[in-house]
N, C-alpha and C positions, 0 to 999 in steps of 0.2 A: 618481494621476499629477500632479494639480495641486499637491497638498501636497508631493510629492517634488520637483517643479520649484522650488517656493518654498524648500524646504529647501536644495537645492544652490546656488541663487542666493545666499541669505543667507550660508551657510557658505563658499561659494566666494569671494565678495567679501571677507569678513572674514579667512578663512583664508589666502587668497592674499597679501593685504597684510601680515598678521602673519608669514607664512612667510618673507618677504624678510628680516626681522630675525632669524628663527630660523636661517636659512642663514648670514646674515652673521656672526652671533655664534657660529657653530659649535655650535648646540644641536639639530642634527638627531637625534643619538643620544638626547638628552634627551627629544625629542618621542616617539620610539619607546618609551623607557623609561617615560614617564608613561602611555602608552596601555596597555602590558602590565601595569603596576601596578594598573590599574583592575579587572582581571578578577575577583578575588575579591569585590569590592564589587558588581560587576554581577551575579554569580551569586547572591549573597545577596539582592539586591533582587528578582531574578526568582523565587527560592524563596519570598520573603515576599509576592510579588505587589505590590510597590511600584514606583513609577516608577524608572527606571534612575539618574536624577540623585541619588536618595536613597542609592544605594549607591556611585556613582562618586565623589562629592565627599569622603566620609570616607576612601575608599581612597587618593585622591591625597594627602590630608593625612597619613595614616599612612605612605605611601611616602616623602614628603618628609622627615618627621621621622626615619624609619629611615635614610635616606641620609645626612642631616646627622649623625646619631649615629655611624653606622659610619665615616664619613669622618674623624672625630676620633680614632679608635683608632690608636694608634701602629703604623706599618708598613702601614696600609691606605690606599691612595690613593682619590681621588674616583671614578675609573673602576671600580676594583675594588668599591667600596661600591655603586655604581649596579648593577653586574652581579649582585652577591649579592642585593641587595634585589629587583631586578626578577625574577630567576629564582625567588626564594622566593615572591613574590606571585603570579606566574603559575602556579607549581606548586600553590600553595594553591587558586587558582581552578579549576585542572583537577581537583583532588581533590573540591572541592565540586560541580563540574559532573557528576562521575561518581557522586555519591551518589544513593540511591534517591529522595530527596525532591526532586531537581531536576526541574523541569517539562519536558515535551516541547518540542522546538525550541530547546533551550539553545544550539545551535550558531549561532543568529542573533546571539548576543552577540559571536562572533568575526568574523563577516562582515557584520553589520549587516542592517537591514531598512528601506531608505530608502522603500519603498512603504507601510510601516506607521507612519509618523510621525503623531503626534496633534497636536491644536491646541496642547496644552501644549508639545510638542517645537518647534513652529513659534514659539511665544512665546519659548521659551528661545533659539532660534537668532536671532530678531530682537533679543532683549536682548543677546546676545553680540556681534552685529554692531554695535549702537549703542555698546556699551561699548568694543569694539576700536577703532572709528573715533574716539571721543572720546579714548581713552588714547593712540593713536598720534599724534594731532594735538598733544596736550599734551606728550608725551614725545619728540617728533621730534628736537628739538635736543639733548636730553640723550642719547638713544640714539646719535645721530651722534657726539657728542663722545666718549662712552665706547667706541663701537665702533671709531673710527678711531685714537684715541690714548688707551689706557687709563691710561698712565703720566701723561700730561699733563692728563687730564680733571679731576683734582682742582684744578688751578690755575684752572680755569674755574668752580669751585664745583659740579662734577658728580661724584657718587659712582658709580664703575663697579659696585660691589657692589649698590647700589640699582637701577641700570639693569638688571642681570642679574635681580634679584629681580622687578622689575616685568614684565619680559619673560616670565619663567618662570610668573608668576601668570596672565598673559594666555594663555599656552600651555596651562596646566593647565585653565583655564576653557573654552577652545576645545575641548580634547580631551574634557572631560566632556560638552559639549553635542553634539559631532559624533559621538560613539561610537554613538549610537542609529541613525544612518543608515548609517555606514560600518563600524561594528564595531570590535572591539578590535584586530584585526590590520591593518586597512586605513586607519585614521584618519590614520596618519602620512603617507600619500600626499598628503593635503590640504594639509599645512603645509610639505612639502618639495618635491614635484614641480613645482607651478606656479612657485614662487619660484626653483627651480633652473633652470627653463626661461627665466624672465624675466631671470635673471642672464646668460644667454648672449646676450641681445639688448639689454641696456642696462647702462650703467656708473653711472648716477645713481639714487639711492635712490627719489626720488619717482616718476619714470617707471617704474622697476622695480616698485614697489608697485602702481601702476595697471595695468601690463601683467600682473602676476601675478594680480591680482583678476579681470581679464578672461579670462585663460587658464583659471583655475580654474572660472569660471562656464561658459564654453563647453564645457570638458571635462566638467563635471558634467551639463550638458544632453545632450551627445553620449552620455555613458554611460547616461543614462536611456533615450534612444531606442534605443540598442543593446540594452539589457535588454528593452525592450518588444517589439521586432521579432525579436530572436534568442532570446528566452525564457531569458536568462541572469540570474544574481543581480544585483540592483540595485547594491548596494555594491561588489561585485567589478567590475562593468562600469564604474562611475564611476572606481574606482582604476585600471583598465586604460586608460581614456581619458586620465587624468592622466599615466600613464607614457608613453603614446603621444605626448602633447604634449611631454614632455621629450625624447624621442628625436628628434622632428621638429625641435626647437630646436637640436640639436647641429650638423647641417650648416649651418644658418643662422648659428649662432654662429661656426663656422669660416670661412664666407664673409665674415662681417663682419670678423673678425680679419685675413683676407687683404687685404681692401679697405683697412683702416686701415694695414696694413704697406706697401701699394703707394702710399700717398699720398706725394707728394714736396713738401717745403717749398719755397717760393719761393727761387730762387738755387741750389738743390741740383742736382747733376749725376748722371746715371745712367751707371754704368760699362758 
């Protein structure tokens, strides 16, 4: 339980902050695609008895290269390329998981085992949290410039393509690290749910990132306690808590929007 708490705090803080850029850049589908593309690598690592990181990292690289290659084919758009590669990779993972050589408990790769994290997993989570914090600080102005005005970013010496690439690399690294705890199917909740909730409550990027990190951490801890007392799966409980956080943010966001609409500027009259 102590390791699980440390894992969700580290991943929640880093994933929540990074998720604000993922949502802002419209990479929510990309985060799901990356997670599903990991599946065959995770299964091969489990069959070979290796740490999941050794299978997840090459799988992400293969998926990225395949998407880039497919997208360059005439008549095939980016979304179609992503869909083809993701379904192919996930289907391959399912076939490998059903093979006689697959170990028992292979379903934990889909739904995670947050209570089974090791010291190595915690070290990877801490490393990712440090990397994400440093990268987001150094790239903050560039990400803002490319995100708010892609056409005009070049005039400021900012490459929108490089900003996209940096964000996707961080997202891929976070997905590889977080898949151990939340699983292949649920890891997307970490990078989308808290950020989407924070966006309902804030219009400025820095407060939004801090709020998302806090919400992700609180939801992660709440999910672990739910799992402990209700006897439910850890990863699924954390994902459920994250979704509940987003749902709770919707009425608060609407109330905030109504209050802003009701503000009357000085000198204005009400009909």
